[in-house]
C-alpha positions as CSV (number, residue, x, y, z in Angstrom):
1,X,-52.1,80.3,174.2
2,X,-54.0,77.5,172.5
3,X,-53.8,74.1,174.2
4,X,-54.2,70.8,172.4
5,X,-56.1,68.1,174.1
6,X,-54.7,64.9,175.5
7,X,-56.2,62.9,172.5
8,X,-56.2,64.3,169.0
9,X,-57.1,61.7,166.3
10,X,-59.1,61.6,163.2
11,X,-62.3,61.2,165.2
12,X,-61.7,64.3,167.3
13,X,-59.8,66.5,164.9
14,X,-62.7,68.5,163.4
15,X,-64.1,69.3,166.8
16,X,-60.7,70.3,168.2
17,X,-60.0,72.5,165.1
18,X,-63.4,74.2,165.4
19,X,-62.9,74.9,169.1
20,X,-59.4,76.3,168.7
21,X,-60.2,78.3,165.6
22,X,-63.0,80.0,167.5
23,X,-60.5,81.6,169.8
24,X,-57.7,82.3,167.3
25,X,-58.8,85.9,166.6
26,X,-58.4,86.7,170.3
27,X,-54.9,85.4,170.5
28,X,-51.9,87.9,170.6
29,X,-49.8,88.6,167.5
30,X,-47.8,85.4,168.3
31,X,-50.1,82.4,168.4
32,X,-48.6,79.8,170.6
33,X,-49.9,76.2,170.4
34,X,-49.1,74.1,173.5
35,X,-49.0,70.4,172.7
36,X,-47.6,69.2,176.0
37,X,-50.8,67.4,176.9
38,X,-50.9,65.3,173.7
39,X,-50.5,61.6,174.6
40,X,-52.7,59.9,172.0
41,X,-52.6,61.2,168.5
42,X,-52.3,60.4,164.8
43,X,-51.5,62.3,161.7
44,X,-54.7,64.3,162.1
45,X,-52.9,66.3,164.8
46,X,-50.6,67.6,162.1
47,X,-53.6,68.5,160.0
48,X,-55.0,70.5,162.9
49,X,-51.7,72.3,163.5
50,X,-51.3,73.2,159.8
51,X,-54.9,74.5,159.7
52,X,-54.3,76.6,162.7
53,X,-51.0,77.9,161.2
54,X,-52.8,78.8,158.0
55,X,-55.5,80.7,159.9
56,X,-53.0,82.5,162.1
57,X,-51.0,83.6,159.0
58,X,-54.3,84.8,157.4
59,X,-54.8,87.0,160.5
60,X,-51.2,88.3,160.1
61,X,-50.0,86.5,163.2
62,X,-47.0,84.4,163.8
63,X,-47.3,80.8,164.8
64,X,-45.2,78.7,167.1
65,X,-45.5,75.4,168.9
66,X,-44.4,74.3,172.3
67,X,-44.2,70.8,173.8
68,X,-44.6,68.8,170.6
69,X,-44.2,65.1,171.5
70,X,-41.1,63.6,169.8
71,X,-43.2,61.2,167.9
72,X,-45.2,64.0,166.4
73,X,-42.1,66.0,165.5
74,X,-40.7,62.8,163.9
75,X,-43.9,62.4,161.9
76,X,-43.7,66.1,160.7
77,X,-40.2,65.4,159.6
78,X,-41.2,62.3,157.7
79,X,-43.9,64.4,155.9
80,X,-41.4,67.2,155.2
81,X,-43.3,69.8,157.1
82,X,-41.2,70.4,160.2
83,X,-40.3,73.9,159.1
84,X,-44.0,74.8,159.0
85,X,-44.4,74.0,162.7
86,X,-41.6,76.1,164.4
87,X,-41.0,75.4,168.0
88,X,-40.4,78.1,170.6
89,X,-36.8,78.5,171.6
90,X,-36.2,78.8,175.3
91,X,-38.6,78.2,178.2
92,X,-42.3,77.6,177.4
93,X,-44.7,80.5,177.5
94,X,-47.0,80.3,180.6
C-alpha cells in the first residue's frame, strides 16, 4: 500500500511522487493508495494521484484509493476526474 503524507501541496508534490513512484513496481497487482493521513493539500494532490494511476496502469496493475478526504473527492468531481480515482468498496486494506 502506498501512503500519502499529511501535507501534499505544489511545493511537496514532486518529492512525494518521486518517493511513491520508486516503490510502485514492488506493489501487488492492485495498487492501493491510502490518503487517510492527508490533512493539508491542494490540487497538486490530484496530479500526484493521476500520475501514480498512469504509472500503475503502465505496469498492468489496477489502481484504487482509500481514505480520500471529502474535499479532495469534491475537487476531483469538480475537475471531472472522479472516475479515474476509484475508491475501494468495503473496509480499508491494512
